[in-house]
N, C-alpha and C positions, 0 to 999 in steps of 0.2 A: 504494500500500500504506500503510494507516494504522498508525502505530506507537503502541501503547498505552503510557501512562505506567506505570511500575512502581508498585505499591501500596506506600505507606510502612509500613503495619502489616498485613502479610498474616495474622498470627495473629488480630488483632482483627477483620479483615475476615471471616475464616471463622467466628469465634465469633458475630459479629452475624448472619450468614446462618443459622447453625445454630439460634440462639435464635429467630429469626423463623420458621423452619421448624417448630420445636416448638410455638410459639405458634399457628400456623395449623392444624397437625395437631390440637391439642387442641380448638380452636374448631370445626373441621369435625366431629370426632367428637361434640362436645357438641350440635351442631345436631340430630343423630339420636338422642342419648341424653343427657339431662340429667346422668346419673351420671358422664359423662366430663369434666364441668367441673372444673377444678383451679385454684382461686384461688392456690395456692402457686406455680404456674408464673409468674404475673404478678409476684408478690412477688419471687421469685428472679431473674427477668429484670430487674426494676427495679433490684435491688441490683447485679447484674452491669453493667448499663448505667451506673449511677452511678460505678462503678469505672472504666469505660472513659472516661466524660466527664471524670472527674478526671484521668486520665492524658493524654488527647489533645485535650480539648475536644470540641465537637460533632463527630461523625464525618462530616466533610464529604466531598463527592464527590472532590475532588482528592487526598484522603488515603487513603480506604478504597474508593473506587469508588462508582458510582451505586447498584448493588444493595445494598451493605452500608449506605450512607447511608440508603436507603429502609427497610432493615430496622431501623435504629436508630429511625427515625421510628415504625415500626409498634410497636416495643416501648414507646416513651414514650407513644404513643397509648393503649396498654393499661395504662399505669401509673396507673390511676384512683384507686388508694388513696393516691397521693402527688402531689396536685395542685401542691404547691410545687415538686416536681421537674419536673413537666410545664412549669410556668411558667419555671423556670430554663432548661430546654432550649429553650423557645420563644424566650426572650431571646437565647440563644446562636445559634440558627438565624437569627433576624432580623438579627443583627449581622454575619452573614457577607456577603461580596460576592456579587453576583448570579452564579448558576451553581454555587455551592458547595452549595446545598441546593434541593430542589424547592419552588417556590412552592405547588404543590398540597399538599405535606406541611404547609407552614406554615398554609395555610387550614384544613385538617382539624384541626390541633392547636389553633388558635385556637378553633374551634367546640367541640372536645372539652372544653377547659378551661372555656369559658363554660357548657357544659351541666353540668359537674361542680360549678360554682359557682352553679347554678340561675339562670343569666343567659341571655337569648335569644342564639342564635347569630348570626353575621354572614354566613356564606356558605351556610348551608343544607345542610351536609354530614352532619348527625346526625339520626337517625330514632329514634322511640320507638314502642312498641306501644300501640294503643288498647285499650279494654275487650274488643273482639272478637278481638284478636290481630293486627289489621292494622297494618302499619307506616305511620306518618304522619310528616311532617316535624316536628321539634321546633320550638318558636317561633323566629322569625327577627327580629332587631332591626330595627325600622323598615320592615319589609316592607309592612305595610298602609298606612303613610303614603306609601311610594313608589308603591304600587298606586293609591291614591286620587289622587295627583298626575297619574296617567296615565288617570284616568277609569274605573278598574277597581274591582270590589267587593273585599271582604276575601278573603284566602285561605280562611278558614273558610267564607264564603258560597259561594265558587267551588267548593270541595271538596264541599260539601253538594249543590250543584246538579248537579255531575258524578255524584255517587253516586246521585242520584235518577233519573238517566236510565236 
């Protein structure tokens, strides 16, 4: 029988999960109807997350649980209007011992910040829409150089060839 560690901040844990749920509900509705998009939700969630981070630091797994820690990441991932806060949170996440935050979440946040700063991404987690509305990978730093070293053509050439088939 596995004994679960008691959550240090149950109120914050529930608040993070609730905020993430509202975030995802809004985005799901907006996929079907653009009028459902609500920028104010991201602004409000960013402000609340700032207060939480000020109070307890980054919501790490051992303090709020895995689901709430991931919820905090989702909220900062969508804090695109405050890139400085995203960078602050990334630094806090990267400073934590292994197992206190998902590496997956760190990779996504690194790429999100780089996209917000008009820099190529590192891990290829972010996509953009082309003129036809199709999703394509946003530019990835050093990808074509790595492909060339392996005798491959550029990602653009490869994508073009695949789409011509």
